[in-house]
VEXGU-354268 format. One record per residue: residue in three letters; x, y, z of N, C-alpha, C in turn. Coordinates in steps of 0.001 Angstrom, whole numbers, padded with zeros to 6 digits, always signed. Each point is the difference from the previous one (the first is absolute). Last residue first. Layout:
REM residues N
ALAXYZXYZXYZ
...
//
This chain:
REM residues 157
GLY-029194+016417+012226-000944-001268-000649+000518-000994-001129
LYS+001624+004324+002839-000772-000396-001497-000886-000634-000213
ARG+001377+000136+004268-000635+000972-000375-000751-000391-001442
ARG+003620-002638+001439-001293-000252+000542-001316+001010-000501
LEU+004530+001086-000357-000202-000936-000931-001591-000377-000046
GLU+002165+002455+003245-000417+000704-001428-000263-000675-000685
ASP+001258-002319+004127-001290+000446+000235-000616+001088-001226
ILE+004456-002020-000234-001372-000561-000016-000988+000363-000238
ILE+003704+002325+000886+000096-000181-001137-001359-001196-000656
ALA+000673+001547+004760-000406+000996-000633+000188-000251-001877
GLU+002023-003069+003094-001590-000151+000245-000692+001326-000629
THR+004824-000384-000502-000522-000872-000861-001393-000180+000460
LYS+002434+003276+002158-000464+000309-001284-000363-001155-001024
ALA+000846-000754+004918-000817+000868-000278-000544+000338-001440
VAL+003824-002771+001019-001628-000491+000245-001123+000858-000212
ASP+004436+001016-002267+000185-000439+001354-001633-000706-000239
LEU+003879+001440-004063-001657+000089+000645+000387-000348+001433
ASN+002290+001193-004402+000465+000846+001213-001190-000156+000732
GLU-001844-000718-004752+001575-000155+000389+000126+001134+001462
TYR-003305-002517-004217-000227+000977+001072+001153-000076+000803
PHE-001263-000829-005680+000507-000567+001169-000282+001063+001461
ASP-002941-001962-004546+000606+001156+000815+000642-000280+001022
GLY-001846-003701-002864+001183+000722-000520+000390+001206+000851
ASN-003285-002481+001767-000848-000200-001312+001288+000969-000658
VAL+001446+000027+004395-001316-000193-000480-000774+000630-001237
GLN+004491-001099+003764-000679+000344-001855-000975-000470+000052
ILE+003673+001217+004477-001004-000929-000634-000406+000470-001663
VAL+004511+000649+004285-000578+000076-000864-001291-000735-000867
PRO+003969+001941+004193-000773-001021-000430-001154+000462-001011
ALA+004266+001479-001134-000869-001083+000713-000662+000790+001554
THR+002082+002194-004098-000524+000508+000712-000765-000928+000268
THR+004023-001038-001943+000314+001277+000932-001372+000620+000730
CYS-000131-003871-002914+000763-000414+001180+000349+001211+000636
SER-002972-001995-003992-000048+001583+000485+000641-000056+001784
GLY-001334-003725-003071+001170+000568-000773+000085+001655+000741
LEU-002720-004310+001046-000841+001051-000907+001536+001207-000504
CYS-000253-005772+001936+000631+001571-000102-000882+000883-001250
GLU-002043-004441+002245+001538+000073+000390+000653+001680-000167
PHE-004891-001072+001359+000548+000199-001824+001530+000416+000765
GLU-004898-001631+001951+001203+000103+000433+000283+000389-001374
ILE-005211+000619+000061+001071-001129-000388+001435+000547+000952
ALA-006134+001080-000772+001794+000216+000199+000714-001127+000022
SER-005464+002691-001243+000977-000863+000053+001212+000012+000387
PHE-005229+002612-000375+001047-000435+000270+000943-001273+000421
LEU-004218+001729-001610+000624+001223-000226+001171-000587+000655
GLY-004013-002967+000447+000678-000044-001377+000793+000972-000631
ASP-002585-001228+004095-000549+000614-000909+000849+000130-001119
PRO+001333-002998+003475-001453-000099-000731-000445+000686-000639
THR+005251-000021-000190-000974+000192+001223-001375-000454-000744
VAL+004362-002440-001570-000862+001106-000302-001082+000359+000584
ASN+005193-002761+000467-001349-000297-000029-000551+001596-000335
GLY+004916-001109+000722-000341-000858-000878-001986-000204-000059
PHE+001720+001635+004215+000796+000571-001133-000299-001548-001068
ASP-003318+000968+004285+001056-000654-000237+000751+000557-001557
VAL-003614+002931+002586-000209-001660-000911+001573+000211+000200
GLY-002188+003598+001598-000729-001400+000700+000063-001008-000688
LEU+002167+005199-000281-001050-001260-001304-000845-000953+000707
LYS+002770+002560+002842-000931+001077-000667-000825-000955-000959
ARG+003479-002428+001712-000958+000628+001415-001231+000741-000999
LYS+003543-001201-002436-000628-001183+000380-001083+000593+000783
VAL+003078+002825-000559-000828+000051-001256-000685-001203+000092
CYS+002577+001251+003357-000504+000578+000036-001185-000105-001119
ALA+003796-002409+000614-000847-000628+000882-001574+000716+000081
GLU+004280+001095-002658-000780-001274-000693-001509-000074+000632
ILE+002887+003349+001570-000330+000237-001107-001187-000963-000638
GLN+003361-001004+003283-001308+001029+000548-000532+000404-001234
ASP+003599-002002-001270-000737-001125+000795-001134+000800+000856
SER+003165+002303-002352-001009-000294-000877-001031-001271+000593
GLY+004184+003022+001681-001512-000168+000170-001180-000643-000358
ARG+005331+001240-000396-000743+001079-000019-001612+000004+000432
LEU+002878-003641-001242+000825+000473+000919-000783+001751+000252
LEU-001982-002593-003311+000141-001113+001364+000483+001203+001000
CYS+000652+001417-004436-001312+000119+000628-000265-000583+001298
ALA+004154-000829-002293-000131+001233+000332-001397+000631+000817
LEU+000396-004851-001904+000904+000794+001410-000157+001401+000353
ASN-003790-002177-002733+001452-000345-000418+000629+000623+001463
THR-004895+000085-001447+000488-000773+001055+001707-000162-000062
CYS-004832+003519-001918+001463-000782-000203+000606-000982+001296
VAL-005345+000283-001928+001074+000677+001231+001547-000481+000171
LEU-004809+000877-003650+001334-000758+000077+000868+000503+001033
ILE-005562+000200-001472+001217+000714+000671+000878-001260+000054
HIS-004530+001538-002883+000781-001390+000042+001227+000732+000710
TYR-005160+001265-001123+001517+000601+000674+000819-000967+000558
LYS-004196-001203-001774+000448+000951-000823+001125+000786+000124
GLY+000178-005108+001042-000825+001005+000694+000176+001406-001037
VAL+001076-005085-002147+000421+001014+001273-001205+000802-000252
PRO+000308-005112-002059-000312+001434-000098+000300+000707+001294
SER+002749-004239-002165-001074+000105+000765-000638+001569-000195
ARG+004344-001436-001685-000815-001081-000498-001473+000256+000736
ARG+004637+003750-000986-001310-000793+000798-000534-000957-000550
LEU+005369+002871-000189-001535-000794-000774-000963-000721+000916
LEU+003964+002278+001765-000917+001184-000622-001259-000650-000973
THR+003455-003039+002130-000815+000644+000954-001110+000719-000400
TYR+002861-003911-002664+000239+001579+000372-001521+000480+000707
PHE+001262-004689-001293+001149+000618+000555-000173+001651+000673
SER-003426-002988-002380+000072-000511+001257+001355+001157+000854
LEU-000951-000035-005062-000761+000920+000655+000081-000446+001454
ILE+002451-002563-002763+000551+001228+000245-000717+001024+000720
SER-001675-004432-000531+001028+000290+000720+000792+001276+000025
GLU-003935-000949-002645-000313+000117+001269+001321+000166+001034
VAL+000702-000903-004586-000410+001885+000447-000761+000022+001636
GLU+001369-004052-002153+001320+000452+000185-000437+001560+000483
SER-003620-002920-000843+000624-000012+001287+001539+000524+000040
ALA-002973-000114-003975-000468+001067+001392+001116-000392+001030
SER+002309-000152-004169-000831-001045+000348-000939+001207+001209
LEU+002449+002307-004323+000718-000568+001349-001427-000726+000240
GLU+000203+003498-003419+000509-001680-000337+000571-000937+000857
VAL-002072+004962-000154+001286-000105+000356+000913-001384+000194
LEU-005069+000415-000781+000686+001439-000723+001524+000014+000259
GLY-002519-003294+002327-000269-000344-001592+000789+001167-000744
ALA-000608+000697+004413+001062-001155-000317+000221-000565-001358
ILE-003480+003306+001550+001589+000553-000214+001034-001233-000301
TYR-004598-001238+000899-000053+000987-000875+001471+000492-000400
ASN-000705-003002+003961-000289-000770-001356+000347+001187-001316
ILE-000202+002239+004193+001277-000803-000184-000022-000998-001229
ALA-003962+002461+001176+001069+001195-000567+001258-001140-000010
GLU-003695-002229+001534+000102+000504-001171+000777+000746-000476
ASN+000208-000897+004092+000456-001169-000321-000174+000313-001474
THR+000353+004471+002452-001188-001257-000095+001084-001300-000719
ILE+002232+004896+002945-000260-001220-001206-000644-001059-000110
TYR-001354+005002+002072+000768-000833+000256+000002-000874-001266
GLY-001753+003960-000280-000244+000438+001278+000950-001352+000276
GLN-001486+000946-004243-000612-000516+000457+000156+000152+001455
GLU+002815+002467-002852-001509+000049-000472-001034-000834+000900
ARG+004553+000542+001317-000552+001208-000211-001121+000150-000417
GLN+002269-004216-000561-000205+000233+001336-000769+001434+000228
ALA+001773-001592-004308-001296-000536+000348-000843+000269+001811
ALA+004739+002062-001141-001456+000457-001064-000982-000701+000158
LEU+003664-001986+002107-000482+001404+000363-000932+000707-000455
LEU+001512-003528-001984-000750-000933+001008-000114+001568+000751
MET+002822+000624-003808-002017-000542-000247-000471-000441+001187
PRO+004565+001287+000717-000963+001258-000382-001136-000595-000443
ILE+003048-003909+000783-000556+001063+001279-000823+001280-000235
LEU+001310-002665-003877-000728-000550+001206-000695+000542+000920
ALA+003227+000760-004069-001023+000695+000233-001091-000300+001036
SER+003854-002463-001349+000649+001126+000697-000992+000998-000013
ARG-000838-004182-002166-000046-000047+001233+000672+001190+000795
LYS+000111-000327-004646-001494+000708+000134-000002-000567+001506
SER+004788+002050-002057-000914-001645+000100-001199+000727+000910
PRO+002235+003471-001225+000590-001070-001444-000512-001312+000310
TYR-002871+004823+000973+000928-000962+000478+000750-001355-000914
ILE-003226+003418-001100+000882+000943+000484+001163-000994+000554
SER-004773-001334-001514+001030+000369-000922+001211+000453+000091
LEU-002973-001532+003109+000152-001192-000843+001019+000636-000975
LEU-002358+003105+002568+001080-000891+000459+000566-000916-000633
HIS-003756+002404-002084+001435+000660+000112+001009-000515+001144
LYS-004252-002272-000258+000609+000257-001138+001328+000636-000158
PHE-002361-000004+003901+000760-001427-000330+000811+000015-001214
LYS-003103+003865+001004+001408+000212+000842+000602-001500-000247
ALA-004016+000326-002221+000882+000813-000494+001531+000199+000638
GLU-003531-002107+002185+000234-000828-001388+001088+000649-000351
THR-002124+002468+003137+001021-001220+000492+000332-000505-001023
GLU-003193+003005-000937+001377+000952+000084+001113-001197+000531
GLU-004419-001225-000757+000768+000139-001637+001548+000605+000394
SER-002349-003176+003975-000113+001250-000778+000645+000417-001329
PHE-000401-005610+001725+000416+001621+000335-000469+001180-000521
MET-001509-004251-001154+000278-000553+001596+000334+001690+000685
//
């Protein structure tokens, strides 16, 4: 189901935690890294490895925003909406992202390039407002900077 590298990662994770269930989230992240999102098959497989039911894994999975149950765009944008960002204009950044992508949060653009979600806190309050794209931070944003970021990513394809 997974590459040899990911299977080795699973084996390693199971060996370093005192309880198998403690390896669950790192294993889900590894599965997502390989497959792009967490499939039903991955849930069942990992549940077996950590000796949990699939429904227990699903309940844990549903709690974490960074764990995805459906495909995302090539460029997945997280828009911070916590208080510091909100006070510095994240609502305008959010509106800009939706307008530029032409889809609402939680959806993928028809070309598969973009998706975006609201994110409660990206932990970069001193550089608010901030977005994250595939793990890269873009800070001290305004609408013009946000538009330029999306345009550049679109050019890259």
